[in-house]
mmCIF entry with sequence, helices, sheets and N, C-alpha, C, O atoms, coordinates in Angstrom:
data_MODEL
# 
_entry.id   MODEL 
# 
_entity.id                         1 
_entity.type                       polymer 
_entity.pdbx_number_of_molecules   1 
# 
_entity_poly.entity_id                      1 
_entity_poly.type                           'polypeptide(L)' 
_entity_poly.nstd_linkage                   no 
_entity_poly.nstd_monomer                   no 
_entity_poly.pdbx_seq_one_letter_code       MSVVQFGVDYFPRTRGVSTLSSPSVIVKILREAFKLRKKLNAIRPSGDAGSKK 
_entity_poly.pdbx_seq_one_letter_code_can   MSVVQFGVDYFPRTRGVSTLSSPSVIVKILREAFKLRKKLNAIRPSGDAGSKK 
_entity_poly.pdbx_strand_id                 A 
# 
loop_
_entity_poly_seq.entity_id 
_entity_poly_seq.num 
_entity_poly_seq.mon_id 
_entity_poly_seq.hetero 
1 1  MET n 
1 2  SER n 
1 3  VAL n 
1 4  VAL n 
1 5  GLN n 
1 6  PHE n 
1 7  GLY n 
1 8  VAL n 
1 9  ASP n 
1 10 TYR n 
1 11 PHE n 
1 12 PRO n 
1 13 ARG n 
1 14 THR n 
1 15 ARG n 
1 16 GLY n 
1 17 VAL n 
1 18 SER n 
1 19 THR n 
1 20 LEU n 
1 21 SER n 
1 22 SER n 
1 23 PRO n 
1 24 SER n 
1 25 VAL n 
1 26 ILE n 
1 27 VAL n 
1 28 LYS n 
1 29 ILE n 
1 30 LEU n 
1 31 ARG n 
1 32 GLU n 
1 33 ALA n 
1 34 PHE n 
1 35 LYS n 
1 36 LEU n 
1 37 ARG n 
1 38 LYS n 
1 39 LYS n 
1 40 LEU n 
1 41 ASN n 
1 42 ALA n 
1 43 ILE n 
1 44 ARG n 
1 45 PRO n 
1 46 SER n 
1 47 GLY n 
1 48 ASP n 
1 49 ALA n 
1 50 GLY n 
1 51 SER n 
1 52 LYS n 
1 53 LYS n 
# 
_struct_asym.id          A 
_struct_asym.entity_id   1 
# 
loop_
_struct_conf.conf_type_id 
_struct_conf.id 
_struct_conf.pdbx_PDB_helix_id 
_struct_conf.beg_label_comp_id 
_struct_conf.beg_label_asym_id 
_struct_conf.beg_label_seq_id 
_struct_conf.pdbx_beg_PDB_ins_code 
_struct_conf.end_label_comp_id 
_struct_conf.end_label_asym_id 
_struct_conf.end_label_seq_id 
_struct_conf.pdbx_end_PDB_ins_code 
_struct_conf.beg_auth_comp_id 
_struct_conf.beg_auth_asym_id 
_struct_conf.beg_auth_seq_id 
_struct_conf.end_auth_comp_id 
_struct_conf.end_auth_asym_id 
_struct_conf.end_auth_seq_id 
_struct_conf.pdbx_PDB_helix_class 
_struct_conf.details 
_struct_conf.pdbx_PDB_helix_length 
HELX_P HELX_P1 AA1 PRO A 23 ? ASN A 41 ? PRO A 23 ASN A 41 1 ? 19 
HELX_P HELX_P2 AA2 GLY A 47 ? GLY A 50 ? GLY A 47 GLY A 50 5 ? 4  
# 
_struct_conf_type.id          HELX_P 
_struct_conf_type.criteria    ? 
_struct_conf_type.reference   ? 
# 
loop_
_atom_site.group_PDB 
_atom_site.id 
_atom_site.type_symbol 
_atom_site.label_atom_id 
_atom_site.label_alt_id 
_atom_site.label_comp_id 
_atom_site.label_asym_id 
_atom_site.label_entity_id 
_atom_site.label_seq_id 
_atom_site.pdbx_PDB_ins_code 
_atom_site.Cartn_x 
_atom_site.Cartn_y 
_atom_site.Cartn_z 
_atom_site.occupancy 
_atom_site.B_iso_or_equiv 
_atom_site.pdbx_formal_charge 
_atom_site.auth_seq_id 
_atom_site.auth_comp_id 
_atom_site.auth_asym_id 
_atom_site.auth_atom_id 
_atom_site.pdbx_PDB_model_num 
ATOM 1   N N  . MET A 1 1  ? 25.212 8.011   33.851 1.00 0.00 ? 1  MET A N  1 
ATOM 2   C CA . MET A 1 1  ? 25.379 6.756   33.058 1.00 0.00 ? 1  MET A CA 1 
ATOM 3   C C  . MET A 1 1  ? 24.494 6.838   31.869 1.00 0.00 ? 1  MET A C  1 
ATOM 4   O O  . MET A 1 1  ? 23.368 7.328   31.954 1.00 0.00 ? 1  MET A O  1 
ATOM 5   N N  . SER A 1 2  ? 24.992 6.358   30.740 1.00 0.00 ? 2  SER A N  1 
ATOM 6   C CA . SER A 1 2  ? 24.179 6.295   29.511 1.00 0.00 ? 2  SER A CA 1 
ATOM 7   C C  . SER A 1 2  ? 24.030 4.858   29.142 1.00 0.00 ? 2  SER A C  1 
ATOM 8   O O  . SER A 1 2  ? 24.878 4.014   29.432 1.00 0.00 ? 2  SER A O  1 
ATOM 9   N N  . VAL A 1 3  ? 22.888 4.593   28.470 1.00 0.00 ? 3  VAL A N  1 
ATOM 10  C CA . VAL A 1 3  ? 22.610 3.262   27.921 1.00 0.00 ? 3  VAL A CA 1 
ATOM 11  C C  . VAL A 1 3  ? 22.693 3.366   26.400 1.00 0.00 ? 3  VAL A C  1 
ATOM 12  O O  . VAL A 1 3  ? 22.092 4.262   25.809 1.00 0.00 ? 3  VAL A O  1 
ATOM 13  N N  . VAL A 1 4  ? 23.430 2.461   25.764 1.00 0.00 ? 4  VAL A N  1 
ATOM 14  C CA . VAL A 1 4  ? 23.572 2.474   24.336 1.00 0.00 ? 4  VAL A CA 1 
ATOM 15  C C  . VAL A 1 4  ? 23.167 1.067   23.848 1.00 0.00 ? 4  VAL A C  1 
ATOM 16  O O  . VAL A 1 4  ? 23.573 0.048   24.406 1.00 0.00 ? 4  VAL A O  1 
ATOM 17  N N  . GLN A 1 5  ? 22.364 1.064   22.799 1.00 0.00 ? 5  GLN A N  1 
ATOM 18  C CA . GLN A 1 5  ? 21.919 -0.240  22.210 1.00 0.00 ? 5  GLN A CA 1 
ATOM 19  C C  . GLN A 1 5  ? 22.720 -0.470  20.915 1.00 0.00 ? 5  GLN A C  1 
ATOM 20  O O  . GLN A 1 5  ? 22.919 0.451   20.123 1.00 0.00 ? 5  GLN A O  1 
ATOM 21  N N  . PHE A 1 6  ? 23.165 -1.697  20.723 1.00 0.00 ? 6  PHE A N  1 
ATOM 22  C CA . PHE A 1 6  ? 23.820 -2.016  19.435 1.00 0.00 ? 6  PHE A CA 1 
ATOM 23  C C  . PHE A 1 6  ? 23.433 -3.440  19.023 1.00 0.00 ? 6  PHE A C  1 
ATOM 24  O O  . PHE A 1 6  ? 23.087 -4.268  19.865 1.00 0.00 ? 6  PHE A O  1 
ATOM 25  N N  . GLY A 1 7  ? 23.496 -3.701  17.756 1.00 0.00 ? 7  GLY A N  1 
ATOM 26  C CA . GLY A 1 7  ? 23.050 -4.950  17.188 1.00 0.00 ? 7  GLY A CA 1 
ATOM 27  C C  . GLY A 1 7  ? 24.081 -6.032  17.377 1.00 0.00 ? 7  GLY A C  1 
ATOM 28  O O  . GLY A 1 7  ? 25.279 -5.752  17.359 1.00 0.00 ? 7  GLY A O  1 
ATOM 29  N N  . VAL A 1 8  ? 23.656 -7.226  17.552 1.00 0.00 ? 8  VAL A N  1 
ATOM 30  C CA . VAL A 1 8  ? 24.528 -8.440  17.652 1.00 0.00 ? 8  VAL A CA 1 
ATOM 31  C C  . VAL A 1 8  ? 23.966 -9.480  16.739 1.00 0.00 ? 8  VAL A C  1 
ATOM 32  O O  . VAL A 1 8  ? 22.780 -9.800  16.807 1.00 0.00 ? 8  VAL A O  1 
ATOM 33  N N  . ASP A 1 9  ? 24.825 -10.031 15.859 1.00 0.00 ? 9  ASP A N  1 
ATOM 34  C CA . ASP A 1 9  ? 24.395 -11.116 15.000 1.00 0.00 ? 9  ASP A CA 1 
ATOM 35  C C  . ASP A 1 9  ? 24.100 -12.367 15.781 1.00 0.00 ? 9  ASP A C  1 
ATOM 36  O O  . ASP A 1 9  ? 24.862 -12.736 16.674 1.00 0.00 ? 9  ASP A O  1 
ATOM 37  N N  . TYR A 1 10 ? 23.019 -13.019 15.464 1.00 0.00 ? 10 TYR A N  1 
ATOM 38  C CA . TYR A 1 10 ? 22.625 -14.250 16.152 1.00 0.00 ? 10 TYR A CA 1 
ATOM 39  C C  . TYR A 1 10 ? 22.391 -15.324 15.069 1.00 0.00 ? 10 TYR A C  1 
ATOM 40  O O  . TYR A 1 10 ? 21.668 -15.117 14.094 1.00 0.00 ? 10 TYR A O  1 
ATOM 41  N N  . PHE A 1 11 ? 23.010 -16.425 15.283 1.00 0.00 ? 11 PHE A N  1 
ATOM 42  C CA . PHE A 1 11 ? 22.849 -17.558 14.368 1.00 0.00 ? 11 PHE A CA 1 
ATOM 43  C C  . PHE A 1 11 ? 22.331 -18.738 15.192 1.00 0.00 ? 11 PHE A C  1 
ATOM 44  O O  . PHE A 1 11 ? 23.029 -19.215 16.086 1.00 0.00 ? 11 PHE A O  1 
ATOM 45  N N  . PRO A 1 12 ? 21.087 -19.226 14.896 1.00 0.00 ? 12 PRO A N  1 
ATOM 46  C CA . PRO A 1 12 ? 20.527 -20.306 15.655 1.00 0.00 ? 12 PRO A CA 1 
ATOM 47  C C  . PRO A 1 12 ? 21.376 -21.598 15.490 1.00 0.00 ? 12 PRO A C  1 
ATOM 48  O O  . PRO A 1 12 ? 21.954 -21.840 14.430 1.00 0.00 ? 12 PRO A O  1 
ATOM 49  N N  . ARG A 1 13 ? 21.432 -22.375 16.511 1.00 0.00 ? 13 ARG A N  1 
ATOM 50  C CA . ARG A 1 13 ? 22.141 -23.641 16.506 1.00 0.00 ? 13 ARG A CA 1 
ATOM 51  C C  . ARG A 1 13 ? 21.488 -24.623 15.486 1.00 0.00 ? 13 ARG A C  1 
ATOM 52  O O  . ARG A 1 13 ? 20.279 -24.851 15.528 1.00 0.00 ? 13 ARG A O  1 
ATOM 53  N N  . THR A 1 14 ? 22.273 -25.169 14.618 1.00 0.00 ? 14 THR A N  1 
ATOM 54  C CA . THR A 1 14 ? 21.724 -26.084 13.627 1.00 0.00 ? 14 THR A CA 1 
ATOM 55  C C  . THR A 1 14 ? 22.023 -27.525 14.002 1.00 0.00 ? 14 THR A C  1 
ATOM 56  O O  . THR A 1 14 ? 21.364 -28.446 13.518 1.00 0.00 ? 14 THR A O  1 
ATOM 57  N N  . ARG A 1 15 ? 23.022 -27.724 14.869 1.00 0.00 ? 15 ARG A N  1 
ATOM 58  C CA . ARG A 1 15 ? 23.335 -29.074 15.343 1.00 0.00 ? 15 ARG A CA 1 
ATOM 59  C C  . ARG A 1 15 ? 24.250 -28.976 16.553 1.00 0.00 ? 15 ARG A C  1 
ATOM 60  O O  . ARG A 1 15 ? 24.799 -27.913 16.842 1.00 0.00 ? 15 ARG A O  1 
ATOM 61  N N  . GLY A 1 16 ? 24.407 -30.063 17.239 1.00 0.00 ? 16 GLY A N  1 
ATOM 62  C CA . GLY A 1 16 ? 25.309 -30.120 18.403 1.00 0.00 ? 16 GLY A CA 1 
ATOM 63  C C  . GLY A 1 16 ? 24.633 -29.693 19.663 1.00 0.00 ? 16 GLY A C  1 
ATOM 64  O O  . GLY A 1 16 ? 23.435 -29.409 19.683 1.00 0.00 ? 16 GLY A O  1 
ATOM 65  N N  . VAL A 1 17 ? 25.414 -29.649 20.731 1.00 0.00 ? 17 VAL A N  1 
ATOM 66  C CA . VAL A 1 17 ? 24.899 -29.375 22.059 1.00 0.00 ? 17 VAL A CA 1 
ATOM 67  C C  . VAL A 1 17 ? 25.681 -28.159 22.598 1.00 0.00 ? 17 VAL A C  1 
ATOM 68  O O  . VAL A 1 17 ? 26.868 -27.986 22.318 1.00 0.00 ? 17 VAL A O  1 
ATOM 69  N N  . SER A 1 18 ? 24.999 -27.359 23.351 1.00 0.00 ? 18 SER A N  1 
ATOM 70  C CA . SER A 1 18 ? 25.611 -26.152 23.909 1.00 0.00 ? 18 SER A CA 1 
ATOM 71  C C  . SER A 1 18 ? 26.778 -26.512 24.844 1.00 0.00 ? 18 SER A C  1 
ATOM 72  O O  . SER A 1 18 ? 26.687 -27.443 25.644 1.00 0.00 ? 18 SER A O  1 
ATOM 73  N N  . THR A 1 19 ? 27.856 -25.762 24.724 1.00 0.00 ? 19 THR A N  1 
ATOM 74  C CA . THR A 1 19 ? 29.007 -25.949 25.601 1.00 0.00 ? 19 THR A CA 1 
ATOM 75  C C  . THR A 1 19 ? 29.167 -24.759 26.527 1.00 0.00 ? 19 THR A C  1 
ATOM 76  O O  . THR A 1 19 ? 30.203 -24.601 27.173 1.00 0.00 ? 19 THR A O  1 
ATOM 77  N N  . LEU A 1 20 ? 28.154 -23.931 26.590 1.00 0.00 ? 20 LEU A N  1 
ATOM 78  C CA . LEU A 1 20 ? 28.212 -22.660 27.324 1.00 0.00 ? 20 LEU A CA 1 
ATOM 79  C C  . LEU A 1 20 ? 28.471 -22.902 28.844 1.00 0.00 ? 20 LEU A C  1 
ATOM 80  O O  . LEU A 1 20 ? 29.033 -22.048 29.530 1.00 0.00 ? 20 LEU A O  1 
ATOM 81  N N  . SER A 1 21 ? 28.061 -24.045 29.324 1.00 0.00 ? 21 SER A N  1 
ATOM 82  C CA . SER A 1 21 ? 28.263 -24.251 30.770 1.00 0.00 ? 21 SER A CA 1 
ATOM 83  C C  . SER A 1 21 ? 29.680 -24.805 31.055 1.00 0.00 ? 21 SER A C  1 
ATOM 84  O O  . SER A 1 21 ? 30.029 -25.006 32.218 1.00 0.00 ? 21 SER A O  1 
ATOM 85  N N  . SER A 1 22 ? 30.463 -25.045 30.057 1.00 0.00 ? 22 SER A N  1 
ATOM 86  C CA . SER A 1 22 ? 31.822 -25.521 30.188 1.00 0.00 ? 22 SER A CA 1 
ATOM 87  C C  . SER A 1 22 ? 32.714 -24.482 30.870 1.00 0.00 ? 22 SER A C  1 
ATOM 88  O O  . SER A 1 22 ? 32.708 -23.330 30.435 1.00 0.00 ? 22 SER A O  1 
ATOM 89  N N  . PRO A 1 23 ? 33.455 -24.808 31.880 1.00 0.00 ? 23 PRO A N  1 
ATOM 90  C CA . PRO A 1 23 ? 34.323 -23.779 32.480 1.00 0.00 ? 23 PRO A CA 1 
ATOM 91  C C  . PRO A 1 23 ? 35.296 -23.141 31.489 1.00 0.00 ? 23 PRO A C  1 
ATOM 92  O O  . PRO A 1 23 ? 35.535 -21.935 31.555 1.00 0.00 ? 23 PRO A O  1 
ATOM 93  N N  . SER A 1 24 ? 35.853 -23.920 30.583 1.00 0.00 ? 24 SER A N  1 
ATOM 94  C CA . SER A 1 24 ? 36.821 -23.345 29.634 1.00 0.00 ? 24 SER A CA 1 
ATOM 95  C C  . SER A 1 24 ? 36.132 -22.342 28.706 1.00 0.00 ? 24 SER A C  1 
ATOM 96  O O  . SER A 1 24 ? 36.744 -21.344 28.326 1.00 0.00 ? 24 SER A O  1 
ATOM 97  N N  . VAL A 1 25 ? 34.854 -22.590 28.330 1.00 0.00 ? 25 VAL A N  1 
ATOM 98  C CA . VAL A 1 25 ? 34.133 -21.691 27.482 1.00 0.00 ? 25 VAL A CA 1 
ATOM 99  C C  . VAL A 1 25 ? 33.789 -20.395 28.240 1.00 0.00 ? 25 VAL A C  1 
ATOM 100 O O  . VAL A 1 25 ? 33.854 -19.303 27.674 1.00 0.00 ? 25 VAL A O  1 
ATOM 101 N N  . ILE A 1 26 ? 33.433 -20.527 29.486 1.00 0.00 ? 26 ILE A N  1 
ATOM 102 C CA . ILE A 1 26 ? 33.109 -19.366 30.316 1.00 0.00 ? 26 ILE A CA 1 
ATOM 103 C C  . ILE A 1 26 ? 34.346 -18.470 30.451 1.00 0.00 ? 26 ILE A C  1 
ATOM 104 O O  . ILE A 1 26 ? 34.227 -17.248 30.363 1.00 0.00 ? 26 ILE A O  1 
ATOM 105 N N  . VAL A 1 27 ? 35.534 -19.060 30.664 1.00 0.00 ? 27 VAL A N  1 
ATOM 106 C CA . VAL A 1 27 ? 36.777 -18.317 30.790 1.00 0.00 ? 27 VAL A CA 1 
ATOM 107 C C  . VAL A 1 27 ? 37.077 -17.606 29.475 1.00 0.00 ? 27 VAL A C  1 
ATOM 108 O O  . VAL A 1 27 ? 37.494 -16.448 29.491 1.00 0.00 ? 27 VAL A O  1 
ATOM 109 N N  . LYS A 1 28 ? 36.870 -18.282 28.314 1.00 0.00 ? 28 LYS A N  1 
ATOM 110 C CA . LYS A 1 28 ? 37.118 -17.674 27.038 1.00 0.00 ? 28 LYS A CA 1 
ATOM 111 C C  . LYS A 1 28 ? 36.194 -16.469 26.824 1.00 0.00 ? 28 LYS A C  1 
ATOM 112 O O  . LYS A 1 28 ? 36.625 -15.426 26.333 1.00 0.00 ? 28 LYS A O  1 
ATOM 113 N N  . ILE A 1 29 ? 34.891 -16.629 27.208 1.00 0.00 ? 29 ILE A N  1 
ATOM 114 C CA . ILE A 1 29 ? 33.963 -15.503 27.054 1.00 0.00 ? 29 ILE A CA 1 
ATOM 115 C C  . ILE A 1 29 ? 34.369 -14.317 27.881 1.00 0.00 ? 29 ILE A C  1 
ATOM 116 O O  . ILE A 1 29 ? 34.256 -13.178 27.428 1.00 0.00 ? 29 ILE A O  1 
ATOM 117 N N  . LEU A 1 30 ? 34.848 -14.561 29.109 1.00 0.00 ? 30 LEU A N  1 
ATOM 118 C CA . LEU A 1 30 ? 35.264 -13.483 29.973 1.00 0.00 ? 30 LEU A CA 1 
ATOM 119 C C  . LEU A 1 30 ? 36.500 -12.783 29.447 1.00 0.00 ? 30 LEU A C  1 
ATOM 120 O O  . LEU A 1 30 ? 36.633 -11.565 29.567 1.00 0.00 ? 30 LEU A O  1 
ATOM 121 N N  . ARG A 1 31 ? 37.410 -13.561 28.858 1.00 0.00 ? 31 ARG A N  1 
ATOM 122 C CA . ARG A 1 31 ? 38.638 -12.958 28.273 1.00 0.00 ? 31 ARG A CA 1 
ATOM 123 C C  . ARG A 1 31 ? 38.257 -12.081 27.107 1.00 0.00 ? 31 ARG A C  1 
ATOM 124 O O  . ARG A 1 31 ? 38.752 -10.961 26.980 1.00 0.00 ? 31 ARG A O  1 
ATOM 125 N N  . GLU A 1 32 ? 37.359 -12.589 26.234 1.00 0.00 ? 32 GLU A N  1 
ATOM 126 C CA . GLU A 1 32 ? 36.985 -11.771 25.119 1.00 0.00 ? 32 GLU A CA 1 
ATOM 127 C C  . GLU A 1 32 ? 36.244 -10.498 25.504 1.00 0.00 ? 32 GLU A C  1 
ATOM 128 O O  . GLU A 1 32 ? 36.446 -9.447  24.895 1.00 0.00 ? 32 GLU A O  1 
ATOM 129 N N  . ALA A 1 33 ? 35.395 -10.593 26.506 1.00 0.00 ? 33 ALA A N  1 
ATOM 130 C CA . ALA A 1 33 ? 34.682 -9.426  26.980 1.00 0.00 ? 33 ALA A CA 1 
ATOM 131 C C  . ALA A 1 33 ? 35.668 -8.404  27.547 1.00 0.00 ? 33 ALA A C  1 
ATOM 132 O O  . ALA A 1 33 ? 35.512 -7.204  27.320 1.00 0.00 ? 33 ALA A O  1 
ATOM 133 N N  . PHE A 1 34 ? 36.689 -8.874  28.289 1.00 0.00 ? 34 PHE A N  1 
ATOM 134 C CA . PHE A 1 34 ? 37.658 -7.986  28.820 1.00 0.00 ? 34 PHE A CA 1 
ATOM 135 C C  . PHE A 1 34 ? 38.445 -7.269  27.730 1.00 0.00 ? 34 PHE A C  1 
ATOM 136 O O  . PHE A 1 34 ? 38.741 -6.080  27.849 1.00 0.00 ? 34 PHE A O  1 
ATOM 137 N N  . LYS A 1 35 ? 38.784 -8.000  26.662 1.00 0.00 ? 35 LYS A N  1 
ATOM 138 C CA . LYS A 1 35 ? 39.528 -7.405  25.560 1.00 0.00 ? 35 LYS A CA 1 
ATOM 139 C C  . LYS A 1 35 ? 38.665 -6.350  24.829 1.00 0.00 ? 35 LYS A C  1 
ATOM 140 O O  . LYS A 1 35 ? 39.181 -5.345  24.341 1.00 0.00 ? 35 LYS A O  1 
ATOM 141 N N  . LEU A 1 36 ? 37.335 -6.604  24.766 1.00 0.00 ? 36 LEU A N  1 
ATOM 142 C CA . LEU A 1 36 ? 36.437 -5.691  24.006 1.00 0.00 ? 36 LEU A CA 1 
ATOM 143 C C  . LEU A 1 36 ? 35.986 -4.500  24.834 1.00 0.00 ? 36 LEU A C  1 
ATOM 144 O O  . LEU A 1 36 ? 35.356 -3.593  24.290 1.00 0.00 ? 36 LEU A O  1 
ATOM 145 N N  . ARG A 1 37 ? 36.278 -4.467  26.110 1.00 0.00 ? 37 ARG A N  1 
ATOM 146 C CA . ARG A 1 37 ? 35.707 -3.402  26.951 1.00 0.00 ? 37 ARG A CA 1 
ATOM 147 C C  . ARG A 1 37 ? 35.985 -2.000  26.498 1.00 0.00 ? 37 ARG A C  1 
ATOM 148 O O  . ARG A 1 37 ? 35.116 -1.136  26.612 1.00 0.00 ? 37 ARG A O  1 
ATOM 149 N N  . LYS A 1 38 ? 37.179 -1.738  25.984 1.00 0.00 ? 38 LYS A N  1 
ATOM 150 C CA . LYS A 1 38 ? 37.495 -0.391  25.516 1.00 0.00 ? 38 LYS A CA 1 
ATOM 151 C C  . LYS A 1 38 ? 36.658 -0.050  24.302 1.00 0.00 ? 38 LYS A C  1 
ATOM 152 O O  . LYS A 1 38 ? 36.152 1.069   24.218 1.00 0.00 ? 38 LYS A O  1 
ATOM 153 N N  . LYS A 1 39 ? 36.494 -0.935  23.381 1.00 0.00 ? 39 LYS A N  1 
ATOM 154 C CA . LYS A 1 39 ? 35.669 -0.719  22.180 1.00 0.00 ? 39 LYS A CA 1 
ATOM 155 C C  . LYS A 1 39 ? 34.228 -0.503  22.611 1.00 0.00 ? 39 LYS A C  1 
ATOM 156 O O  . LYS A 1 39 ? 33.563 0.396   22.096 1.00 0.00 ? 39 LYS A O  1 
ATOM 157 N N  . LEU A 1 40 ? 33.731 -1.308  23.546 1.00 0.00 ? 40 LEU A N  1 
ATOM 158 C CA . LEU A 1 40 ? 32.347 -1.185  23.915 1.00 0.00 ? 40 LEU A CA 1 
ATOM 159 C C  . LEU A 1 40 ? 32.114 0.074   24.668 1.00 0.00 ? 40 LEU A C  1 
ATOM 160 O O  . LEU A 1 40 ? 31.056 0.682   24.509 1.00 0.00 ? 40 LEU A O  1 
ATOM 161 N N  . ASN A 1 41 ? 33.061 0.517   25.501 1.00 0.00 ? 41 ASN A N  1 
ATOM 162 C CA . ASN A 1 41 ? 32.893 1.742   26.245 1.00 0.00 ? 41 ASN A CA 1 
ATOM 163 C C  . ASN A 1 41 ? 32.996 3.005   25.347 1.00 0.00 ? 41 ASN A C  1 
ATOM 164 O O  . ASN A 1 41 ? 32.566 4.094   25.727 1.00 0.00 ? 41 ASN A O  1 
ATOM 165 N N  . ALA A 1 42 ? 33.581 2.811   24.143 1.00 0.00 ? 42 ALA A N  1 
ATOM 166 C CA . ALA A 1 42 ? 33.746 3.909   23.225 1.00 0.00 ? 42 ALA A CA 1 
ATOM 167 C C  . ALA A 1 42 ? 32.532 4.167   22.319 1.00 0.00 ? 42 ALA A C  1 
ATOM 168 O O  . ALA A 1 42 ? 32.498 5.133   21.557 1.00 0.00 ? 42 ALA A O  1 
ATOM 169 N N  . ILE A 1 43 ? 31.531 3.266   22.425 1.00 0.00 ? 43 ILE A N  1 
ATOM 170 C CA . ILE A 1 43 ? 30.340 3.390   21.593 1.00 0.00 ? 43 ILE A CA 1 
ATOM 171 C C  . ILE A 1 43 ? 29.544 4.569   22.094 1.00 0.00 ? 43 ILE A C  1 
ATOM 172 O O  . ILE A 1 43 ? 29.261 4.674   23.288 1.00 0.00 ? 43 ILE A O  1 
ATOM 173 N N  . ARG A 1 44 ? 29.185 5.448   21.197 1.00 0.00 ? 44 ARG A N  1 
ATOM 174 C CA . ARG A 1 44 ? 28.385 6.651   21.555 1.00 0.00 ? 44 ARG A CA 1 
ATOM 175 C C  . ARG A 1 44 ? 27.135 6.649   20.688 1.00 0.00 ? 44 ARG A C  1 
ATOM 176 O O  . ARG A 1 44 ? 27.150 6.130   19.572 1.00 0.00 ? 44 ARG A O  1 
ATOM 177 N N  . PRO A 1 45 ? 26.066 7.222   21.195 1.00 0.00 ? 45 PRO A N  1 
ATOM 178 C CA . PRO A 1 45 ? 24.843 7.372   20.381 1.00 0.00 ? 45 PRO A CA 1 
ATOM 179 C C  . PRO A 1 45 ? 25.081 8.224   19.149 1.00 0.00 ? 45 PRO A C  1 
ATOM 180 O O  . PRO A 1 45 ? 25.891 9.150   19.171 1.00 0.00 ? 45 PRO A O  1 
ATOM 181 N N  . SER A 1 46 ? 24.370 7.909   18.070 1.00 0.00 ? 46 SER A N  1 
ATOM 182 C CA . SER A 1 46 ? 24.500 8.713   16.902 1.00 0.00 ? 46 SER A CA 1 
ATOM 183 C C  . SER A 1 46 ? 23.255 9.588   16.730 1.00 0.00 ? 46 SER A C  1 
ATOM 184 O O  . SER A 1 46 ? 22.188 9.220   17.222 1.00 0.00 ? 46 SER A O  1 
ATOM 185 N N  . GLY A 1 47 ? 23.354 10.693  16.071 1.00 0.00 ? 47 GLY A N  1 
ATOM 186 C CA . GLY A 1 47 ? 22.219 11.550  15.831 1.00 0.00 ? 47 GLY A CA 1 
ATOM 187 C C  . GLY A 1 47 ? 21.666 12.144  17.100 1.00 0.00 ? 47 GLY A C  1 
ATOM 188 O O  . GLY A 1 47 ? 22.408 12.413  18.046 1.00 0.00 ? 47 GLY A O  1 
ATOM 189 N N  . ASP A 1 48 ? 20.336 12.355  17.125 1.00 0.00 ? 48 ASP A N  1 
ATOM 190 C CA . ASP A 1 48 ? 19.664 12.958  18.238 1.00 0.00 ? 48 ASP A CA 1 
ATOM 191 C C  . ASP A 1 48 ? 19.307 11.957  19.346 1.00 0.00 ? 48 ASP A C  1 
ATOM 192 O O  . ASP A 1 48 ? 18.812 12.363  20.398 1.00 0.00 ? 48 ASP A O  1 
ATOM 193 N N  . ALA A 1 49 ? 19.546 10.672  19.130 1.00 0.00 ? 49 ALA A N  1 
ATOM 194 C CA . ALA A 1 49 ? 19.162 9.654   20.114 1.00 0.00 ? 49 ALA A CA 1 
ATOM 195 C C  . ALA A 1 49 ? 19.773 9.872   21.456 1.00 0.00 ? 49 ALA A C  1 
ATOM 196 O O  . ALA A 1 49 ? 19.150 9.520   22.457 1.00 0.00 ? 49 ALA A O  1 
ATOM 197 N N  . GLY A 1 50 ? 21.002 10.453  21.553 1.00 0.00 ? 50 GLY A N  1 
ATOM 198 C CA . GLY A 1 50 ? 21.670 10.609  22.790 1.00 0.00 ? 50 GLY A CA 1 
ATOM 199 C C  . GLY A 1 50 ? 21.631 12.018  23.322 1.00 0.00 ? 50 GLY A C  1 
ATOM 200 O O  . GLY A 1 50 ? 22.143 12.286  24.409 1.00 0.00 ? 50 GLY A O  1 
ATOM 201 N N  . SER A 1 51 ? 21.033 12.924  22.576 1.00 0.00 ? 51 SER A N  1 
ATOM 202 C CA . SER A 1 51 ? 21.048 14.343  23.053 1.00 0.00 ? 51 SER A CA 1 
ATOM 203 C C  . SER A 1 51 ? 19.972 14.588  24.108 1.00 0.00 ? 51 SER A C  1 
ATOM 204 O O  . SER A 1 51 ? 18.859 14.069  24.022 1.00 0.00 ? 51 SER A O  1 
ATOM 205 N N  . LYS A 1 52 ? 20.342 15.406  25.121 1.00 0.00 ? 52 LYS A N  1 
ATOM 206 C CA . LYS A 1 52 ? 19.441 15.726  26.165 1.00 0.00 ? 52 LYS A CA 1 
ATOM 207 C C  . LYS A 1 52 ? 18.763 17.023  25.877 1.00 0.00 ? 52 LYS A C  1 
ATOM 208 O O  . LYS A 1 52 ? 19.398 17.945  25.365 1.00 0.00 ? 52 LYS A O  1 
ATOM 209 N N  . LYS A 1 53 ? 17.483 17.136  26.189 1.00 0.00 ? 53 LYS A N  1 
ATOM 210 C CA . LYS A 1 53 ? 16.716 18.324  25.917 1.00 0.00 ? 53 LYS A CA 1 
ATOM 211 C C  . LYS A 1 53 ? 16.293 18.998  27.188 1.00 0.00 ? 53 LYS A C  1 
ATOM 212 O O  . LYS A 1 53 ? 15.628 20.033  27.146 1.00 0.00 ? 53 LYS A O  1 
# 
């Protein structure tokens, strides 16, 4: 198994209340993650970061 690190944009909340605990939001997150799994699994290290010596 390999571990790959990649950046994620983060934007702090400027107003409102988190809806992350809402069941519909959780289902949406899981659907999006499932759709992205092939792209995420295809990420490979660049340069020497992933080479074994």
